[in-house]
RODO-2510 file (C-alpha; in nm, 4 decimals, decimal comma):
residues 365
     n   res          X          Y          Z
     1     m   -19,7675     3,6777    -3,7550
     2     l   -19,8895     3,9982    -3,5926
     3     d   -19,5703     4,0311    -3,3878
     4     s   -19,3680     3,9867    -3,7062
     5     a   -19,5654     4,2526    -3,8936
     6     c   -19,5367     4,4939    -3,6008
     7     s   -19,1595     4,4617    -3,6317
     8     g   -19,1843     4,5630    -3,9996
     9     a   -19,1384     4,2233    -4,1616
    10     g   -19,3458     4,1771    -4,4779
    11     v   -19,5047     4,5232    -4,4594
    12     s   -19,4734     4,7596    -4,7569
    13     s   -19,6529     5,0563    -4,9153
    14     v   -19,8284     5,1249    -5,2424
    15     f   -19,9570     5,4585    -5,3647
    16     q   -20,2850     5,5424    -5,5353
    17     p   -20,2954     5,8554    -5,7535
    18     i   -20,5258     6,1453    -5,6648
    19     v   -20,6455     6,3295    -5,9737
    20     d   -20,7457     6,6900    -6,0421
    21     t   -21,0765     6,6679    -6,2315
    22     a   -21,0245     7,0086    -6,3956
    23     r   -20,7062     6,9019    -6,5760
    24     g   -20,7035     6,5236    -6,5680
    25     s   -20,3602     6,5139    -6,4036
    26     v   -20,2169     6,3558    -6,0888
    27     v   -20,1753     6,6053    -5,8030
    28     g   -20,1187     6,3676    -5,5128
    29     y   -20,0937     6,0101    -5,3857
    30     e   -20,2439     5,8216    -5,0940
    31     a   -20,0088     5,5799    -4,9193
    32     l   -20,1654     5,2403    -4,8448
    33     a   -20,0156     4,9565    -4,6401
    34     r   -19,9712     4,6100    -4,7899
    35     f   -19,8976     4,2764    -4,6199
    36     d   -19,7716     4,0711    -4,9120
    37     g   -19,5523     3,8540    -4,6931
    38     y   -19,8513     3,6854    -4,5280
    39     p   -20,1519     3,4691    -4,6233
    40     e   -20,3886     3,7417    -4,4995
    41     r   -20,3620     4,0353    -4,7416
    42     n   -20,6508     4,2581    -4,6324
    43     p   -20,5068     4,5685    -4,4565
    44     e   -20,8335     4,6335    -4,2700
    45     a   -20,8154     4,2872    -4,1168
    46     w   -20,4588     4,3504    -4,0026
    47     f   -20,5307     4,6857    -3,8388
    48     a   -20,8473     4,5505    -3,6766
    49     a   -20,6510     4,2582    -3,5335
    50     a   -20,3753     4,4903    -3,4102
    51     r   -20,6317     4,7025    -3,2261
    52     r   -20,7962     4,3904    -3,0834
    53     y   -20,4660     4,2577    -2,9462
    54     g   -20,3340     4,5906    -2,8186
    55     c   -20,0617     4,6570    -3,0752
    56     a   -20,2330     4,9114    -3,3018
    57     e   -19,9703     5,1745    -3,2236
    58     q   -19,6805     4,9531    -3,3306
    59     l   -19,8447     4,8512    -3,6581
    60     e   -19,9449     5,2056    -3,7548
    61     v   -19,5910     5,3282    -3,6831
    62     v   -19,4524     5,0581    -3,9148
    63     a   -19,7015     5,1549    -4,1878
    64     l   -19,6256     5,5263    -4,1519
    65     r   -19,2492     5,4779    -4,1698
    66     s   -19,2885     5,2575    -4,4774
    67     a   -19,5016     5,5198    -4,6522
    68     l   -19,2767     5,8119    -4,5630
    69     a   -18,9627     5,6296    -4,6789
    70     a   -19,0722     5,7085    -5,0375
    71     r   -19,1465     6,0747    -4,9655
    72     p   -18,8078     6,2165    -5,0782
    73     d   -18,8837     6,0997    -5,4346
    74     l   -19,2394     6,2369    -5,4447
    75     p   -19,2992     6,4047    -5,7836
    76     q   -19,2805     6,7822    -5,7845
    77     n   -19,6078     6,9647    -5,7139
    78     c   -19,7700     6,6510    -5,5726
    79     f   -19,8801     6,5907    -5,2152
    80     l   -19,8729     6,2682    -5,0150
    81     t   -20,1508     6,1564    -4,7806
    82     v   -20,0981     5,9113    -4,4936
    83     n   -20,3552     5,7598    -4,2572
    84     v   -20,3422     5,7933    -3,8787
    85     s   -20,5941     5,6886    -3,6146
    86     p   -20,6922     5,9942    -3,4081
    87     d   -20,6253     5,8213    -3,0754
    88     l   -20,2682     5,7397    -3,1859
    89     l   -20,1856     6,0903    -3,3040
    90     v   -20,0902     6,1891    -2,9486
    91     t   -19,8575     5,8939    -2,8822
    92     d   -19,4832     5,9494    -2,8455
    93     s   -19,3963     5,7015    -3,1214
    94     v   -19,6158     5,8797    -3,3778
    95     r   -19,4900     6,2207    -3,2650
    96     a   -19,1349     6,0918    -3,3177
    97     i   -19,2164     6,0154    -3,6813
    98     w   -19,3103     6,3769    -3,7500
    99     r   -18,9980     6,5010    -3,5707
   100     d   -18,7822     6,2728    -3,7854
   101     q   -18,9459     6,4116    -4,1008
   102     g   -18,8766     6,7748    -4,0082
   103     d   -19,0480     6,9933    -4,2667
   104     l   -19,3920     6,8448    -4,3356
   105     g   -19,4765     7,0582    -4,6387
   106     g   -19,6664     6,8591    -4,9021
   107     l   -19,7856     6,6031    -4,6465
   108     i   -20,1554     6,5535    -4,5686
   109     i   -20,2412     6,3596    -4,2541
   110     e   -20,5747     6,1791    -4,2763
   111     l   -20,7538     6,1167    -3,9491
   112     t   -20,9314     5,7873    -4,0033
   113     e   -21,2727     5,7010    -3,8633
   114     q   -21,1665     5,3727    -3,7059
   115     t   -21,2151     5,5114    -3,3541
   116     p   -21,4184     5,8011    -3,2143
   117     i   -21,2431     6,1185    -3,1051
   118     e   -21,3021     6,1427    -2,7321
   119     s   -21,1668     6,4965    -2,6968
   120     y   -21,1017     6,7430    -2,9776
   121     l   -20,9318     6,9695    -2,7247
   122     a   -20,6770     6,6967    -2,6466
   123     l   -20,5896     6,6683    -3,0171
   124     e   -20,5494     7,0407    -3,0707
   125     p   -20,1841     7,0820    -2,9594
   126     d   -20,0697     6,7999    -3,1895
   127     l   -20,2751     6,9279    -3,4811
   128     n   -20,1347     7,2779    -3,4323
   129     r   -19,7780     7,1431    -3,4274
   130     l   -19,8402     6,9487    -3,7471
   131     r   -19,9865     7,2531    -3,9218
   132     a   -19,6969     7,4705    -3,8013
   133     a   -19,4539     7,2180    -3,9539
   134     g   -19,6308     7,2498    -4,2906
   135     a   -19,8721     6,9535    -4,2868
   136     l   -20,2393     6,9720    -4,3751
   137     i   -20,5143     6,7790    -4,1964
   138     a   -20,7719     6,5638    -4,3736
   139     v   -21,0835     6,3837    -4,2534
   140     d   -21,1269     6,0391    -4,4065
   141     d   -21,4615     5,8782    -4,4951
   142     a   -21,6747     6,1894    -4,4417
   143     g   -22,0390     6,0936    -4,4230
   144     a   -21,9813     5,7588    -4,2523
   145     g   -21,8999     5,6265    -3,9070
   146     y   -21,7611     5,8883    -3,6730
   147     a   -21,6701     6,1310    -3,9516
   148     g   -21,9949     6,3260    -3,9235
   149     l   -22,0678     6,6970    -3,9455
   150     g   -21,9637     6,7608    -3,5850
   151     h   -21,6299     6,5972    -3,6651
   152     l   -21,5793     6,8323    -3,9611
   153     l   -21,6821     7,1406    -3,7664
   154     a   -21,4436     7,0675    -3,4813
   155     l   -21,1399     6,9780    -3,6923
   156     r   -21,1784     7,2297    -3,9798
   157     p   -20,9738     7,0063    -4,2152
   158     a   -20,7988     7,1237    -4,5323
   159     l   -20,9168     6,8094    -4,7161
   160     i   -21,2480     6,6256    -4,6812
   161     k   -21,2629     6,2741    -4,8271
   162     l   -21,6072     6,1457    -4,9159
   163     d   -21,6918     5,7986    -4,7966
   164     r   -21,6961     5,5304    -5,0682
   165     a   -22,0596     5,4526    -4,9895
   166     l   -22,1552     5,8039    -5,1034
   167     v   -21,9564     5,7705    -5,4255
   168     q   -22,0808     5,4259    -5,5255
   169     d   -22,3571     5,4570    -5,7876
   170     v   -22,3780     5,8345    -5,7363
   171     d   -22,4860     5,8614    -6,1020
   172     r   -22,8006     5,6642    -6,0167
   173     d   -22,8897     5,8210    -5,6823
   174     e   -23,0289     6,1747    -5,6573
   175     a   -23,0078     6,1753    -5,2767
   176     k   -22,6350     6,0987    -5,2864
   177     r   -22,5796     6,3789    -5,5362
   178     a   -22,7652     6,6213    -5,3119
   179     l   -22,5594     6,5195    -5,0094
   180     i   -22,2308     6,5540    -5,1994
   181     e   -22,3357     6,9008    -5,3148
   182     m   -22,4112     6,9928    -4,9539
   183     i   -22,0724     6,8698    -4,8324
   184     g   -21,9092     7,0532    -5,1249
   185     t   -22,0752     7,3783    -5,0177
   186     f   -21,9589     7,3212    -4,6615
   187     a   -21,6040     7,2495    -4,7841
   188     s   -21,6039     7,5772    -4,9753
   189     r   -21,7164     7,7683    -4,6684
   190     i   -21,4256     7,6376    -4,4594
   191     d   -21,1827     7,6611    -4,7550
   192     a   -21,1233     7,2856    -4,7816
   193     w   -21,0741     7,0576    -5,0811
   194     l   -21,3274     6,7825    -5,1469
   195     l   -21,1983     6,4426    -5,2600
   196     a   -21,4150     6,1521    -5,3769
   197     e   -21,2491     5,8150    -5,3250
   198     g   -21,3579     5,4761    -5,4479
   199     v   -21,4498     5,5925    -5,7994
   200     e   -21,4846     5,2673    -5,9938
   201     r   -21,6987     5,3526    -6,2973
   202     v   -21,6767     5,6207    -6,5645
   203     d   -22,0390     5,7210    -6,5052
   204     e   -21,9589     5,7876    -6,1399
   205     l   -21,6604     5,9970    -6,2464
   206     d   -21,8676     6,2000    -6,4931
   207     t   -22,1284     6,2730    -6,2280
   208     l   -21,8674     6,3834    -5,9744
   209     v   -21,7158     6,6189    -6,2312
   210     q   -22,0616     6,7638    -6,3017
   211     l   -22,1077     6,8176    -5,9273
   212     g   -21,7834     7,0147    -5,9179
   213     v   -21,5859     6,7695    -5,7012
   214     p   -21,2245     6,8848    -5,7607
   215     l   -21,0299     6,5714    -5,6605
   216     v   -21,0953     6,2009    -5,7233
   217     q   -20,9275     5,8647    -5,6776
   218     g   -21,0285     5,5066    -5,7426
   219     y   -20,9881     5,2033    -5,9649
   220     c   -21,1515     5,3866    -6,2564
   221     l   -20,8445     5,6119    -6,2685
   222     a   -20,5645     5,3960    -6,1277
   223     r   -20,5138     5,1104    -5,8852
   224     p   -20,2668     5,1346    -5,5964
   225     a   -19,9178     5,0649    -5,7277
   226     p   -19,5505     5,1146    -5,6469
   227     a   -19,4358     5,4773    -5,6460
   228     w   -19,5194     5,6817    -5,8582
   229     a   -19,7644     5,5481    -6,1155
   230     g   -19,9812     5,7554    -6,3471
   231     i   -20,3490     5,7169    -6,4336
   232     d   -20,5331     5,5421    -6,7153
   233     p   -20,4504     5,7549    -7,0245
   234     d   -20,8034     5,7210    -7,1635
   235     v   -20,9552     5,8544    -6,8424
   236     g   -20,7066     6,1414    -6,8368
   237     l   -20,8004     6,2320    -7,1942
   238     r   -21,1692     6,2073    -7,1027
   239     l   -21,1236     6,4628    -6,8247
   240     a   -20,9122     6,6902    -7,0437
   241     a   -21,1749     6,6730    -7,3201
   242     r   -21,4426     6,7875    -7,0757
   243     l   -21,2298     7,0906    -7,0002
   244     d   -21,1908     7,1663    -7,3701
   245     q   -21,5645     7,1388    -7,4264
   246     g   -21,6712     7,3244    -7,1151
   247     q   -21,5954     7,6533    -6,9481
   248     k   -21,2410     7,7571    -7,0396
   249     l   -21,2383     8,0836    -6,8466
   250     t   -21,0662     8,0299    -6,5116
   251     i   -20,9293     8,2564    -6,2428
   252     r   -20,5881     8,2023    -6,4047
   253     d   -20,7066     8,4423    -6,6757
   254     i   -20,7706     8,7308    -6,4362
   255     v   -20,5207     8,6785    -6,1551
   256     e   -20,3113     8,9779    -6,0527
   257     r   -19,9822     8,9824    -5,8717
   258     v   -19,9843     9,1332    -5,5235
   259     p   -19,6679     9,1528    -5,3097
   260     t   -19,6136     8,9019    -5,0301
   261     v   -19,4871     8,9562    -4,6754
   262     a   -19,3775     8,7325    -4,3921
   263     d   -19,5390     8,9303    -4,1060
   264     t   -19,7447     9,2405    -4,0283
   265     a   -19,4351     9,4519    -3,9590
   266     e   -19,3085     9,3838    -4,3107
   267     a   -19,6551     9,4687    -4,4417
   268     s   -19,6545     9,8070    -4,2672
   269     a   -19,3136     9,8842    -4,4158
   270     a   -19,4387     9,7935    -4,7646
   271     f   -19,7358    10,0293    -4,7344
   272     v   -19,5102    10,3118    -4,6156
   273     a   -19,2724    10,2527    -4,9069
   274     d   -19,5574    10,2538    -5,1603
   275     p   -19,8569    10,4732    -5,0606
   276     n   -20,0489    10,3462    -5,3665
   277     l   -20,0263     9,9836    -5,2534
   278     a   -20,3760     9,8655    -5,1572
   279     s   -20,2985     9,5228    -5,0128
   280     v   -20,0355     9,2562    -4,9577
   281     v   -20,0597     8,8823    -4,8869
   282     l   -19,9195     8,7201    -4,5748
   283     i   -19,7554     8,3856    -4,6577
   284     d   -19,6014     8,1095    -4,4483
   285     r   -19,2571     7,9578    -4,4942
   286     h   -19,3998     7,7131    -4,7485
   287     h   -19,5268     8,0059    -4,9578
   288     r   -19,8873     7,9191    -4,8797
   289     p   -20,1176     8,2204    -4,8339
   290     l   -20,2392     8,2917    -4,4817
   291     a   -20,4225     8,6233    -4,5079
   292     v   -20,4864     8,9385    -4,7055
   293     l   -20,3590     9,2564    -4,5370
   294     e   -20,5158     9,5890    -4,6316
   295     s   -20,3216     9,9148    -4,6024
   296     d   -20,5604    10,0792    -4,3559
   297     a   -20,5636     9,7878    -4,1108
   298     s   -20,2233     9,6190    -4,1296
   299     h   -20,0684     9,8457    -3,8655
   300     l   -20,3353     9,7220    -3,6256
   301     g   -20,2551     9,3587    -3,7036
   302     v   -20,6008     9,3098    -3,8577
   303     t   -20,6017     9,0314    -4,1139
   304     s   -20,8545     8,8687    -4,3430
   305     p   -20,8025     8,4947    -4,4065
   306     g   -20,9411     8,5149    -4,7599
   307     l   -21,0684     8,2303    -4,9739
   308     r   -20,8155     8,0096    -5,1535
   309     a   -20,8854     7,8642    -5,4980
   310     n   -20,6748     7,6744    -5,7481
   311     l   -20,5696     7,8630    -6,0618
   312     d   -20,7776     7,6277    -6,2758
   313     t   -21,1007     7,6971    -6,0872
   314     g   -21,3686     7,8234    -6,3246
   315     i   -21,4829     8,1834    -6,2847
   316     a   -21,8427     8,0794    -6,2140
   317     d   -21,7332     7,8233    -5,9528
   318     a   -21,5053     8,0765    -5,7820
   319     l   -21,7874     8,3303    -5,7714
   320     r   -22,0260     8,0779    -5,6178
   321     r   -21,7711     7,9919    -5,3486
   322     a   -21,6999     8,3581    -5,2777
   323     l   -22,0664     8,4450    -5,2407
   324     t   -22,1273     8,1679    -4,9862
   325     r   -21,8926     8,3374    -4,7391
   326     e   -22,0057     8,5348    -4,4372
   327     r   -22,1516     8,8748    -4,5207
   328     g   -21,8520     9,0668    -4,3830
   329     s   -21,6006     8,8874    -4,6049
   330     r   -21,8190     8,8074    -4,9059
   331     f   -21,6625     9,0649    -5,1388
   332     e   -21,2995     9,0253    -5,0368
   333     p   -21,0510     8,8992    -5,2994
   334     v   -20,9809     8,5328    -5,3645
   335     l   -20,6290     8,3966    -5,3121
   336     a   -20,5137     8,2009    -5,6186
   337     t   -20,2851     7,9026    -5,5542
   338     d   -20,1023     7,6463    -5,7641
   339     n   -20,1490     7,2701    -5,7330
   340     a   -19,9172     7,2580    -5,4327
   341     g   -20,1197     7,5225    -5,2500
   342     r   -19,8591     7,7963    -5,3016
   343     y   -19,9604     8,1570    -5,3476
   344     v   -19,9770     8,2862    -5,7053
   345     g   -20,1845     8,6053    -5,6865
   346     l   -20,5155     8,7703    -5,6019
   347     v   -20,8430     8,7673    -5,7912
   348     r   -21,0808     9,0511    -5,7126
   349     l   -21,4558     8,9973    -5,7107
   350     e   -21,5238     9,2836    -5,9505
   351     r   -21,2950     9,1277    -6,2099
   352     m   -21,4661     8,7889    -6,1727
   353     i   -21,8072     8,9498    -6,2169
   354     e   -21,6901     9,1404    -6,5253
   355     a   -21,5378     8,8230    -6,6739
   356     a   -21,8535     8,6219    -6,6072
   357     l   -22,0702     8,8898    -6,7689
   358     a   -21,8389     8,9083    -7,0694
   359     a   -21,8454     8,5310    -7,1090
   360     n   -22,2247     8,5407    -7,1207
   361     g   -22,2337     8,8291    -7,3669
   362     a   -22,3952     9,0771    -7,1269
   363     p   -22,4521     9,4236    -7,2811
   364     g   -22,1740     9,6646    -7,1991
   365     a   -21,9432     9,3868    -7,0759
***
């Protein structure tokens, strides 16, 4: 049976929605392998057996190709996450998959914790190639197995997925809440998204929203299904109602447009053309922001990476994230992005402070 599955027979993909807790809408999907053509249905059992019998590479390639076959029809402004074992990322057959895909914009590659990473340095060239092609890197099951703090520090992922064990009964466990808050603070410092998977109860969902976890997935919202299913309407309305009842002021309300450039030479030309221009934003070919360039330093090639935040991030949350940065960059502007991570504009710290004061009725605000 394993030989048959490794050839692609009876292997398919389903997709579980990933939901933005601020708006109650689907912003991405995780691709999951299914083995419906066989008596054994558990994917973990299949991948464990493949590793045991020396054919893990073949089975993961089959699963990846199945998942990516649906990618051309991915809904607009949604991302797709796929799972890859770190030790297989450097194999020729997995590299060939990325080459066949070409532009990897909107794709998030999750490094699973099935095997330890023997050398982060050995992974670096492949990770850099994936990022250059437009992909983002995620760490799966943070807080369990090999996906510890050292793992996060070395990889600097764009997405950190909390382990299911941390999410389960989080509404009843103060220690779990404290740990999730700590990981959330760390994620903010490295400008990564935090995603809680395995959310099965409404009380867990409510607690995660209160903790400020921006992305969630799990049976409470939607089960894995053929492409591209939505979420439980009642849960979506529950999340939207929280937004209506809570803080409505977001960075969307105070964002300002700042010109974009493709390189530092173009930035220098923009500053020469407009002496009153204070800054521009360097973007990549996927229109994702890379850095803020100031007029007095752009000619030297000096850049500031800036902090990225979704348009629907609350003012207070954005301020908290900004103020956890290193002292030298603490008061630099925040880069506002849409749900696909594309640049929308800048939000300056002074405007966030003024808006927060006004919202709280401070005198003179």
